[in-house]
N, C-alpha and C positions, 0 to 999 in steps of 0.2 A: 231627197234620198242621199245626196252627197253629204249633207249636213249630218245625217244619222250615222253614216260611215265614219266621219271625222270624230263624232262624239263617242262611238264605240272604240275607236283607236285610242282616244284620250283616256277612256275608262280602263282600257286594258293596260295602258302605261301606268296609271295610278295603282291598279291592282298589283301589277308586277313590282312596282316600287314598294308597296306595303308588304308584299310577300318576301321581297328581298331583305327588307329591314327585319322582318320576323325571323327569317333564317339566320341572319347575322346575329341577332339577339340570342337565339337558341344556341348558336355555335359558341358564343362567349360564355353563356351559362354552363354548358356542358364541359367546356375546357376548364373553367374554374372548379366545377365539381370534381372532375378527374384529378386536377392538379393539387387540390387542397385536401384530398382524402387522407385520413390518418393511417399510419402504419397498422396493419392488421385488419383494415376494412375489408380487404379481399385476400385470397389465399396466396397471391404472388408478391405482395408488396415487400415483405421482409426479404424474399429471395432477390428481388431487384436491388434492395439496399446492399445486401451482401455482395452481389455480383458487381455492382457499381464501385464499391469501395475496394474490391480486391481484383479487379479486372487487369489482365496483362495483354500486351499486343501479340503475344505468342498463343493466346487462348483461341483455339479453333472451334470451340463449341458455341461461341457467340459471334454474331456478325460484326464486321468492322465498323458499321455505323454505330452500333452500341458501344464498342470499344472507344471510338473517337469521342462520342458524346460524353461517356463516363469519364474519360481522361480529362476532358476540358472542364467538366464540373468539379472533379477532384482537385485540379490544379488552380482553377481561377474562381470557383464559387463555393469554396469550403466544403465540398462534398455533400452539399445539401440535396437530399433526394427530391425535394420539391421541384427543382429545376429539371430533373430528369422527367418527372411526370408532366411538367409544363411543356417541355419540348415535344414529347411524343403526342400528348393530347392536342396541342395546337396544330401540329402538322397533320395528324390523322383526321381529326374532327372537321377542320376547315376544308380539307380536300373532299371528304365524304359529303358534307352538306353542300359544297359547291357542285359536286357531281349530281346530287339529287335535284338541286334547284335548276341546274343547266340541262340535264338529260332525261329525267324521269317523265313518263307520260301522266303520272299522278303524283305530284310532288308531296302533298300532305300524307298520302298513304305510304309512300316510300319512307318518309320521315318517321312515321309511327312504327313501321316494320324495323327500321334501323334501331330505334330507341328500345323496342321490346325484345328483339332477338339478338342484336349485335353490340349495342353500345356498352353494356356492363361487362360483357365477356371480352370484347376486344379493346375498348378504349379506357376501361377502368382496371381490368385485370391483366390480360395478355397484351400489354401495350406495344410490344414489338410486332406482334401479329396485326395489331390495329393499324399501324402505319403501312405495313405490307399490303393489307387488304384495301387501304385507301388508294394506293397506286394500282391495285388490281382493278378497281372501279374505273379509274382513268384509262388504263390499258384496254379494258372492255369497250369503253365508249369510243376510243380511237379505232379499235378493231372493227366495230360495227360501222364506222364511217369510212372504212377502207384506208385509213391512214396508218399503214403498217410500220412506218419509221417511228412515229410517235408511240405506237403500240409496243414496239421493241424497246424504246427508251423507258417507258413507264414500267415495262416488265422487268428491266434491269434494276430500276429503282426498287421495285417490289422485292426482288431477290436480295438487294443490298440491305434491306431491313429485316428479312427473314429467309433463311435458306430453303424452307419448304416451298417457297414460291417458284423454285426452279421449274416446277411442273406447269407453270403458266404457259410455257411454249407449246404444251400439248394442245392448247386451244387452236393454234394455227394448224397443227397437223390434223386434228379431229375434224376441223371445218372442211377439209379437203375430201372427206369421206361422205358418201351418200347417206341420207338420213336412215334408210332401212338397214344399212350395214352398221351404222352406229348403234341401232337397237340390238342387232345380232351380237355385236361386240359386248354390249352391256350384259346380255343374257349369258354369253359364254364366260365372261369375267366372274359372274356369280357362281357358275359351276367350278371355275378355276379356283375361286376362293375356298371352296369346300375341300378340294382334293390336293391342290398343288401350291398353296400359298407359302408353305415353308421353304420351297425351292427358290422362290423369287428373291429372298434375302441374299442368298449367295450370288445370284446373277447381278443384283444391283450393286452390291459391295465391290464385286470384281470390275464391273463396267466403270463406275465412278473413280475407282483407284487407277485403272488403266489410262483414263483420259486426263488424269492429273487433278481431279476434283476430290482429293482425299478428305477435305473438310466435310463434304456432303456425305461421303461414305461413313465417316466417323459419327455424323449426326444420325444416319440411318441405324447404325449399329447401337447407338445409345438408346434410340427409341425401341429398337428390337429387344435389347436386353432388359427393358422395363416390363416385359410381359412374357407369357409362356410361349414356348416354341410352337409356331403354327397356329396359335390361337386366333380364331376368326373373330373379327370385331363385332361387338354387339350391335344389333339392329334395333335402335331405340325409337322413342316417340318422334324425335326431330327427323330422323331418317324416313320414318313412315309418312310424316307430313310432307316431306320433300318428294317422296315417290308418288304420293297422291296427286300433288300439283303437276308432276311430270305426266302422269297418265291422263289427267284432265286436259292438259295441254295437247297431248297426242290425240285425244278424242276430238278436241276442237279443230285440230289440224285435219282430221278425216272429214269433218263436217263443213269447215269453212276454208278449205285449202286455197281458194282463189283470193281470200282476204288476208292471207298470211304474207307478211313481208320477209325480206331477207334477214332482218333482225330476229324475227320469230324463229326462223330456221336455225340461226346461230344459237339462240337461247335453248332450243330443244337439244341441239348437239352438245352444248356445254353441260346441260343437266345430265345427259346420258354419259358424257365423259366423266363427270363428277362421281356418279354411281359406279361406273366401271373402275375408276381408280380406288374408290372405297372398297370394292370387293377384291380387286387384285392385290392391294396393299394390306389386306387384312391379316397378313402374317404377323402384324403388330397392331394391336387395337389403338394404341396412342397415336402412332404415325398415320394410320388410315383416317382416324377421327380428325386429326389436325388438318390434313389435306382436304377432307370433306367439308369441314367448317370454313376453310379458306375459300373454296369455290362457292360455297353456299351463300356467301356474302352477296353474290349477284342476285339473290332473291329480292333484294331491295329494288332492282329494276324489273326483274322477271315477273313477279306476282302482279304488279299493275298492268303489265302487258297481257297477262292471261285474263284478268278481270274485265278487260275492255270488250270481251266477247260475251259477258254475262248480261242478262236482262231480267229484272232490273239490276243495275250494277250495284246499287246500295246493299242488296242482300249478300252478294259476294264479298263486298268490303267488310260488312259486319261479321260474317263468318270468319274471315281471315283475321280481323282484329281480335275476335274472341279466342281463336286458337293461339295467336301470338301472345295475348294477355295471359292465357292459362299456362303456356310454356314459361313465360317470364315469372309467373307466381310460383310455379312448381319446381322449376329447374334452375332458375337464376337467382331469384330473391333470397332463397335459403342459403346461398353461398356468400352472402354479403352481410357485414355487421353494421347495420344502420344505427344501432344503439351507440356504437363507438363513434360514429360520425356526428350524430346529433346529441349525444349524451353530455 
């Protein structure tokens, strides 16, 4: 019996070693793919080239992390955009794959969810968001462990790489609220988005200006000016997918409440927080969508947590992979120029 236990432990060590090597290899491949992309492969690459070449320290519409990295590349690396892509890809992808390997309850499923839903959007196209969401994953992990000092530190890093991440602190606030009240807040926010979303713009701009965060106010106003006054954000396929997962999770909670952990409760609250923010911030479709996509990155961890209640689990995994693959093909693939990359 003791010999069998020792053999099982050794086999687990070998499996974890192989899995670790696999994740490290995937990380290198993804970093190289993101870094070596030609200009025009995605819709943001030329914008990053222009911003990097023309950035100034007085620029408030870009984070200081981007300004510092851009200035360094311009001054010491001949302004080669490759190094900008390399820096952001290395930092973001290595952190994300580390988090998946270290914290996910189903590492391979989380990896596929990341690749199909978030890799091309965040770490190929919106690279500043990519690094910000990488620190979001770390902040989430530390928050679930109750390490609030490290949660705060990772949250500040997330904000340092993208201003929209300032809402990460709402996780701490929302987690103090009972689950049923979180649900009520989500439903009330939906009603709010229909009737009063235009008023929130004035309140947010005034608040951030008063407390000395004018750069956030200017960012909100920039997002706001890019769409019609009071226009409610569109509720698309991804939002529907997200809401279905939430209500399945809530149903499972009603059935298996005794089996739910504290992390499950945190997940439910974060999902309801995300939808609440999506509705409340719908005075601007761009702003609300960016915030929604930011917090939705946590689906990398949340979906495997939900599927552990399914039996047989393989059916749930296949359904999720099918939906993610369909979304990748219909919404992501069409925005990338693979002919330019491999042509």
